[in-house]
C-alpha positions as CSV (number, residue, x, y, z in Angstrom):
1,M,-4.8,11.3,-25.8
2,A,-6.7,8.0,-26.5
3,K,-9.9,7.6,-24.7
4,F,-10.4,5.2,-21.9
5,R,-12.7,2.3,-22.7
6,N,-14.3,2.9,-19.1
7,P,-12.3,5.3,-16.9
8,A,-14.5,4.6,-14.0
9,A,-12.5,1.2,-13.9
10,S,-9.2,3.0,-14.5
11,V,-7.1,4.8,-11.9
12,L,-6.1,8.7,-12.1
13,V,-2.5,9.0,-10.7
14,I,-1.5,12.8,-10.3
15,G,2.5,12.9,-9.6
16,L,5.1,11.1,-11.1
17,G,7.6,11.5,-8.8
18,R,9.2,8.3,-6.9
19,F,6.0,7.3,-5.2
20,G,3.6,8.2,-7.9
21,S,5.3,6.8,-10.8
22,A,5.8,3.5,-8.6
23,V,2.0,3.1,-8.0
24,A,1.1,3.6,-11.9
25,E,3.9,1.4,-12.9
26,S,2.5,-1.2,-10.6
27,L,-1.3,-0.8,-11.4
28,V,0.1,-1.2,-15.1
29,R,1.6,-4.6,-14.6
30,M,-1.6,-5.5,-12.7
31,G,-3.8,-4.8,-15.9
32,Q,-5.1,-1.4,-14.6
33,E,-5.7,1.2,-17.2
34,V,-3.8,4.6,-15.7
35,L,-4.1,8.2,-16.6
36,A,-0.7,9.8,-15.2
37,I,-0.5,13.5,-14.9
38,D,2.4,15.7,-13.7
39,E,3.5,19.1,-14.7
40,D,7.2,17.8,-15.3
41,R,8.0,17.5,-19.0
42,A,10.7,15.8,-18.1
43,L,8.8,13.0,-16.0
44,V,5.9,13.0,-18.8
45,D,8.6,12.3,-21.6
46,R,9.9,9.5,-19.2
47,W,6.8,7.6,-18.4
48,A,4.9,8.3,-21.7
49,D,5.9,4.7,-23.3
50,E,5.5,2.9,-20.1
51,L,2.0,4.1,-18.8
52,T,-1.2,3.5,-20.6
53,H,-1.9,7.2,-20.6
54,V,0.3,10.5,-19.7
55,A,-0.7,13.9,-19.6
56,R,1.1,17.3,-18.8
57,A,-0.7,19.8,-17.1
58,D,-0.5,22.1,-14.0
59,T,-2.2,19.9,-11.2
60,T,-3.3,22.8,-9.2
61,D,-5.3,24.0,-11.8
62,D,-8.9,22.8,-11.4
63,R,-10.0,23.7,-14.9
64,A,-7.0,21.9,-16.7
65,L,-7.8,18.5,-14.7
66,R,-11.3,18.9,-15.5
67,Q,-10.6,19.0,-19.1
68,L,-8.6,15.9,-18.7
69,G,-11.6,14.0,-17.6
70,V,-11.1,13.7,-13.6
71,A,-14.6,13.8,-13.1
72,D,-14.8,10.3,-15.0
73,F,-12.6,8.5,-12.5
74,D,-13.9,6.7,-9.7
75,R,-10.3,6.0,-8.2
76,A,-7.4,9.0,-8.0
77,V,-4.0,9.0,-6.1
78,V,-2.4,12.4,-5.3
79,A,0.9,11.5,-5.4
80,I,2.5,15.1,-4.5
81,G,4.0,14.9,-1.1
82,T,6.7,17.7,-0.7
83,D,4.7,20.9,-1.8
84,I,2.2,20.6,0.6
85,E,0.3,23.6,-1.0
86,A,-0.1,22.0,-4.5
87,S,-1.2,18.5,-2.6
88,V,-3.8,20.2,-1.1
89,L,-4.8,22.2,-4.2
90,T,-4.4,18.9,-6.3
91,V,-6.7,17.1,-3.7
92,L,-9.5,19.7,-4.5
93,A,-10.1,19.2,-8.0
94,P,-11.0,15.4,-8.0
95,A,-12.9,16.0,-4.8
96,E,-15.2,18.8,-6.0
97,A,-15.5,16.8,-9.3
98,G,-17.0,14.0,-7.2
99,V,-14.3,11.4,-7.4
100,P,-15.5,8.8,-4.7
101,D,-12.3,7.0,-3.8
102,I,-9.3,9.6,-3.5
103,W,-5.9,8.6,-2.1
104,A,-3.4,11.0,-1.1
105,K,0.3,11.1,0.1
106,A,1.1,13.1,3.2
107,I,4.4,13.9,4.7
108,T,3.4,14.9,8.4
109,R,0.2,13.9,10.5
110,K,-0.9,17.8,10.0
111,H,-0.7,17.6,6.3
112,G,-2.5,14.4,6.3
113,A,-5.3,15.9,8.2
114,I,-5.4,18.8,6.2
115,L,-6.0,16.4,3.0
116,E,-8.8,14.7,4.8
117,R,-10.6,18.0,5.6
118,V,-10.3,18.8,1.9
119,G,-11.4,15.4,0.2
120,A,-8.9,12.7,0.7
121,H,-10.7,9.5,1.5
122,H,-7.4,7.7,2.3
123,V,-4.3,9.2,3.5
124,I,-1.1,7.6,3.2
125,Y,2.3,8.3,4.6
126,P,4.9,6.1,2.5
127,E,7.8,7.3,4.6
128,Y,6.6,6.8,8.1
129,S,4.9,3.3,6.9
130,M,8.3,2.0,5.1
131,G,10.4,3.4,8.4
132,E,8.3,1.6,10.6
133,R,8.2,-1.4,9.0
134,V,12.3,-1.8,8.4
135,A,12.4,-0.8,12.4
136,H,10.0,-3.8,13.2
137,M,12.2,-6.0,10.7
138,L,15.5,-4.7,12.4
139,A,14.1,-4.9,15.9
140,G,12.2,-8.4,15.7
141,G,12.6,-11.4,14.2
142,M,10.1,-10.6,11.2
143,M,11.0,-10.9,7.5
144,D,8.2,-8.7,6.5
145,Y,5.9,-6.6,8.2
146,I,2.4,-4.9,7.7
147,E,0.5,-3.0,10.4
148,F,-3.2,-1.9,10.1
149,D,-4.8,1.1,11.7
150,D,-6.8,-0.9,14.1
151,Q,-3.5,-2.4,15.6
152,F,-3.8,-5.6,13.7
153,S,-0.6,-6.8,12.3
154,I,0.4,-9.5,9.9
155,A,4.0,-10.8,9.6
156,R,6.4,-13.1,8.4
157,T,8.9,-15.2,10.5
158,L,11.1,-18.2,10.9
159,A,9.3,-20.7,13.1
160,P,9.9,-20.5,16.9
161,P,11.4,-23.6,18.3
162,F,8.1,-24.6,20.1
163,T,6.5,-25.1,17.1
164,W,9.1,-27.6,15.5
165,D,8.0,-31.1,14.5
166,K,4.5,-30.3,15.8
167,T,1.1,-29.5,14.2
168,L,-0.3,-26.2,14.9
169,A,-3.3,-28.1,17.1
170,E,-0.6,-29.2,19.3
171,S,1.7,-26.3,19.5
172,A,-1.4,-24.1,19.7
173,P,0.1,-20.7,18.8
174,R,-3.2,-18.6,19.2
175,T,-4.2,-20.2,22.7
176,K,-0.6,-19.7,24.1
177,H,0.3,-16.4,22.3
178,G,-2.8,-14.9,20.7
179,V,-1.8,-15.2,17.2
180,T,-3.0,-17.1,14.2
181,V,-1.0,-18.8,11.9
182,V,-2.2,-18.2,8.3
183,G,0.2,-19.9,6.2
184,V,3.5,-21.7,6.4
185,K,6.3,-21.4,3.6
186,R,8.6,-24.4,3.4
187,T,12.0,-24.0,1.5
188,G,11.2,-25.3,-2.2
189,E,7.8,-25.7,-1.6
190,D,4.7,-23.5,-2.1
191,F,2.8,-21.7,0.5
192,T,0.5,-23.6,2.3
193,Y,-2.6,-22.1,3.9
194,A,-2.6,-23.3,7.6
195,R,-5.0,-25.8,9.2
196,P,-4.8,-27.4,12.7
197,E,-3.3,-30.4,11.3
198,T,-0.6,-28.5,9.4
199,A,3.0,-29.7,10.5
200,V,5.6,-27.1,11.1
201,H,9.4,-27.8,11.0
202,R,12.5,-26.0,11.8
203,H,13.5,-23.3,9.1
204,D,9.6,-22.8,7.7
205,H,8.5,-19.5,7.4
206,L,5.2,-18.7,9.3
207,I,2.8,-16.0,8.4
208,V,0.8,-14.7,11.6
209,S,-1.7,-12.0,12.2
210,G,-3.1,-10.9,15.3
211,P,-3.0,-8.0,17.4
212,T,0.4,-5.8,16.8
213,R,1.8,-6.5,20.3
214,S,1.2,-10.1,20.3
215,V,2.5,-10.1,16.8
216,E,6.0,-8.8,18.0
217,K,5.8,-10.8,21.0
218,F,5.5,-14.1,18.8
219,C,8.1,-12.9,16.4
220,N,10.7,-12.5,19.1
221,L,10.4,-16.3,20.4
222,H,13.4,-17.4,18.6
């Protein structure tokens, strides 16, 4: 396997299932070097030509991972979810090697708590997060939605009627509804960062942020 120019600036991805391969592929598209590891030969062969470096190894084998240079990386993603024991053992290797930023996939809250105890710095719940996101888009007037851990959300929604043909200073969504309009997207035009003098028209898309409950209510004002 070829050497990395700078492993510390690269990302280690362990597990090439649907989640891990999507993360690794996206990182490569963004110009990041990636070392991807999986014990499944078929997956390793599948991604060998797509990712920067791909290696086959037992991800629960601490010695094998150390031989692949796990300790040289500053960032790692453990994308093993369904096999909880393998997930936990795999997180242990980069944690014990001193990797300072470890992201790990979990399938339940209890699984996530265990991963945090053994060394994961960030725990991701892809199925739960996507399910919650889709539910918000189905139940509310949202086109996209992201919620953060501290009950803060960002959403994309159609401009509600009270904002039509007014500037943001005039409609005052922050004063009246507790949300901040971050940007405005008009059909056929580029995204515009919102200012008090920004005019909003019917069919415009608004990017709004604020407390989750306020964002939900604002997106249902249609």
